[in-house]
Each structure stands twice: as C-alpha cells, then as structure tokens.
MIGU-255443 format. One line per field, with one value per atom (N, C-alpha, C): residue number from 1; chain; atom name; x, y, z. Coordinates in steps of 0.1 Angstrom, whole numbers, padded with zeros to 4 digits. Example, Ala and Ser with C-alpha at 12.3 -4.5 7.8 and 13.67 -1.06 7.14 Angstrom:
<rs>
nr: c(1; 1; 1; 2; 2; 2) .
kette: c(A; A; A; A; A; A) .
atom: c(N; CA; C; N; CA; C) .
east: c(0132; 0123; 0132; 0128; 0137; 0129) .
north: c(-0057; -0045; -0033; -0022; -0011; 0000) .
up: c(0078; 0078; 0078; 0071; 0071; 0079) .
</rs>
This chain:
<rs>
nr: c(1; 1; 1; 2; 2; 2; 3; 3; 3; 4; 4; 4; 5; 5; 5; 6; 6; 6; 7; 7; 7; 8; 8; 8; 9; 9; 9; 10; 10; 10; 11; 11; 11; 12; 12; 12; 13; 13; 13; 14; 14; 14; 15; 15; 15; 16; 16; 16; 17; 17; 17; 18; 18; 18; 19; 19; 19; 20; 20; 20; 21; 21; 21; 22; 22; 22; 23; 23; 23; 24; 24; 24; 25; 25; 25; 26; 26; 26; 27; 27; 27; 28; 28; 28; 29; 29; 29; 30; 30; 30; 31; 31; 31; 32; 32; 32; 33; 33; 33; 34; 34; 34; 35; 35; 35; 36; 36; 36; 37; 37; 37; 38; 38; 38; 39; 39; 39; 40; 40; 40; 41; 41; 41; 42; 42; 42; 43; 43; 43; 44; 44; 44; 45; 45; 45; 46; 46; 46; 47; 47; 47; 48; 48; 48; 49; 49; 49; 50; 50; 50; 51; 51; 51; 52; 52; 52; 53; 53; 53; 54; 54; 54; 55; 55; 55; 56; 56; 56; 57; 57; 57; 58; 58; 58; 59; 59; 59) .
kette: c(A; A; A; A; A; A; A; A; A; A; A; A; A; A; A; A; A; A; A; A; A; A; A; A; A; A; A; A; A; A; A; A; A; A; A; A; A; A; A; A; A; A; A; A; A; A; A; A; A; A; A; A; A; A; A; A; A; A; A; A; A; A; A; A; A; A; A; A; A; A; A; A; A; A; A; A; A; A; A; A; A; A; A; A; A; A; A; A; A; A; A; A; A; A; A; A; A; A; A; A; A; A; A; A; A; A; A; A; A; A; A; A; A; A; A; A; A; A; A; A; A; A; A; A; A; A; A; A; A; A; A; A; A; A; A; A; A; A; A; A; A; A; A; A; A; A; A; A; A; A; A; A; A; A; A; A; A; A; A; A; A; A; A; A; A; A; A; A; A; A; A; A; A; A; A; A; A) .
atom: c(N; CA; C; N; CA; C; N; CA; C; N; CA; C; N; CA; C; N; CA; C; N; CA; C; N; CA; C; N; CA; C; N; CA; C; N; CA; C; N; CA; C; N; CA; C; N; CA; C; N; CA; C; N; CA; C; N; CA; C; N; CA; C; N; CA; C; N; CA; C; N; CA; C; N; CA; C; N; CA; C; N; CA; C; N; CA; C; N; CA; C; N; CA; C; N; CA; C; N; CA; C; N; CA; C; N; CA; C; N; CA; C; N; CA; C; N; CA; C; N; CA; C; N; CA; C; N; CA; C; N; CA; C; N; CA; C; N; CA; C; N; CA; C; N; CA; C; N; CA; C; N; CA; C; N; CA; C; N; CA; C; N; CA; C; N; CA; C; N; CA; C; N; CA; C; N; CA; C; N; CA; C; N; CA; C; N; CA; C; N; CA; C; N; CA; C; N; CA; C; N; CA; C; N; CA; C) .
east: c(0008; 0000; 0009; 0005; 0013; 0010; 0020; 0019; 0010; 0003; -0006; 0002; 0014; 0023; 0026; 0028; 0032; 0019; 0008; -0005; -0007; -0006; -0008; 0002; 0015; 0025; 0022; 0017; 0014; 0002; -0008; -0019; -0015; -0006; -0001; 0007; 0015; 0023; 0014; 0003; -0006; -0014; -0018; -0025; -0015; -0003; 0007; 0010; 0010; 0012; 0001; -0012; -0024; -0024; -0020; -0020; -0010; 0002; 0012; 0007; 0000; -0005; -0016; -0025; -0035; -0029; -0018; -0012; -0003; 0000; 0008; 0001; 0007; 0000; -0003; -0014; -0018; -0022; -0020; -0024; -0032; -0044; -0052; -0049; -0045; -0042; -0055; -0059; -0071; -0069; -0079; -0078; -0084; -0077; -0082; -0088; -0101; -0108; -0105; -0100; -0097; -0108; -0110; -0120; -0114; -0123; -0119; -0113; -0118; -0113; -0098; -0096; -0082; -0073; -0077; -0069; -0066; -0076; -0074; -0064; -0065; -0056; -0041; -0040; -0026; -0021; -0030; -0026; -0021; -0029; -0026; -0013; -0010; 0003; 0014; 0013; 0023; 0025; 0015; 0016; 0023; 0022; 0028; 0044; 0049; 0063; 0070; 0079; 0084; 0095; 0094; 0104; 0109; 0122; 0129; 0131; 0125; 0127; 0139; 0148; 0160; 0160; 0162; 0164; 0178; 0184; 0198; 0199; 0206; 0208; 0223; 0226; 0240; 0242; 0252; 0255; 0266) .
north: c(-0012; 0000; 0012; 0023; 0035; 0044; 0051; 0062; 0073; 0080; 0091; 0102; 0104; 0115; 0111; 0099; 0094; 0096; 0092; 0094; 0108; 0117; 0131; 0137; 0132; 0137; 0132; 0120; 0115; 0124; 0127; 0135; 0149; 0155; 0168; 0168; 0159; 0158; 0156; 0148; 0146; 0159; 0167; 0179; 0189; 0190; 0199; 0195; 0182; 0178; 0182; 0180; 0183; 0198; 0206; 0221; 0225; 0219; 0223; 0219; 0208; 0204; 0213; 0218; 0228; 0241; 0245; 0258; 0257; 0245; 0243; 0247; 0255; 0259; 0247; 0248; 0237; 0243; 0235; 0239; 0227; 0230; 0220; 0221; 0209; 0208; 0204; 0212; 0208; 0196; 0187; 0175; 0178; 0175; 0177; 0164; 0165; 0154; 0153; 0142; 0140; 0132; 0136; 0128; 0114; 0105; 0091; 0091; 0099; 0099; 0104; 0115; 0120; 0110; 0102; 0092; 0081; 0077; 0067; 0072; 0085; 0090; 0089; 0092; 0092; 0077; 0068; 0054; 0050; 0054; 0049; 0056; 0068; 0074; 0067; 0062; 0055; 0041; 0035; 0022; 0023; 0035; 0037; 0038; 0041; 0042; 0028; 0026; 0013; 0010; -0002; -0008; 0002; 0003; 0012; 0025; 0035; 0049; 0055; 0061; 0068; 0082; 0091; 0105; 0109; 0114; 0118; 0133; 0139; 0153; 0156; 0165; 0169; 0182; 0183; 0196; 0203) .
up: c(0000; 0000; 0000; -0008; -0009; 0002; 0006; 0016; 0011; 0019; 0014; 0008; 0012; 0006; -0008; -0011; -0025; -0034; -0028; -0036; -0039; -0029; -0032; -0042; -0041; -0050; -0064; -0066; -0079; -0085; -0077; -0081; -0085; -0077; -0080; -0093; -0095; -0107; -0119; -0118; -0129; -0132; -0122; -0124; -0131; -0127; -0133; -0147; -0150; -0164; -0173; -0167; -0175; -0177; -0168; -0169; -0180; -0180; -0190; -0204; -0205; -0218; -0223; -0214; -0217; -0222; -0216; -0219; -0232; -0236; -0248; -0260; -0269; -0281; -0291; -0297; -0306; -0320; -0330; -0343; -0350; -0354; -0361; -0376; -0382; -0396; -0403; -0413; -0420; -0429; -0429; -0437; -0450; -0461; -0474; -0479; -0483; -0488; -0503; -0508; -0522; -0529; -0541; -0549; -0552; -0553; -0557; -0571; -0580; -0594; -0593; -0586; -0585; -0579; -0569; -0563; -0573; -0581; -0591; -0602; -0606; -0615; -0610; -0597; -0592; -0591; -0588; -0588; -0602; -0612; -0626; -0630; -0626; -0629; -0623; -0611; -0604; -0611; -0616; -0622; -0636; -0642; -0655; -0654; -0643; -0641; -0643; -0653; -0655; -0645; -0639; -0630; -0620; -0619; -0609; -0615; -0610; -0615; -0607; -0615; -0610; -0614; -0605; -0608; -0606; -0617; -0616; -0616; -0606; -0605; -0607; -0617; -0619; -0612; -0605; -0598; -0604) .
</rs>
C-alpha cells in the first residue's frame, strides 16, 4: 500500500502535467478530402512508371 504522501504527490504531478498540456500551443491541420477519381488518376500514374525509377541530378 502506498503512503498518502506518495499518492498526493502523484496526483499533484498529474495535475501539473495536465495544466502544462492545456497551456501548450496547438495547431489543427485541415484535412483535405480528395476525390476518388483524383486518387485513381494518381494510382494509374504510379503504375505507368516502368520498373525502378531513378532521378539523376547533376551539380
């Protein structure tokens, strides 16, 4: 059985953690809904790439 001091300390730490998380800035990222046709077009484009595609960049 835990000592009451330990229980109180755990509760205090949990409250502090929750408070820090509420104060933390957040950003909601909008979800873009794609059309099924557009997704199918993208799939067909990927399927048209033959074998292993290599991109060579000369500097």
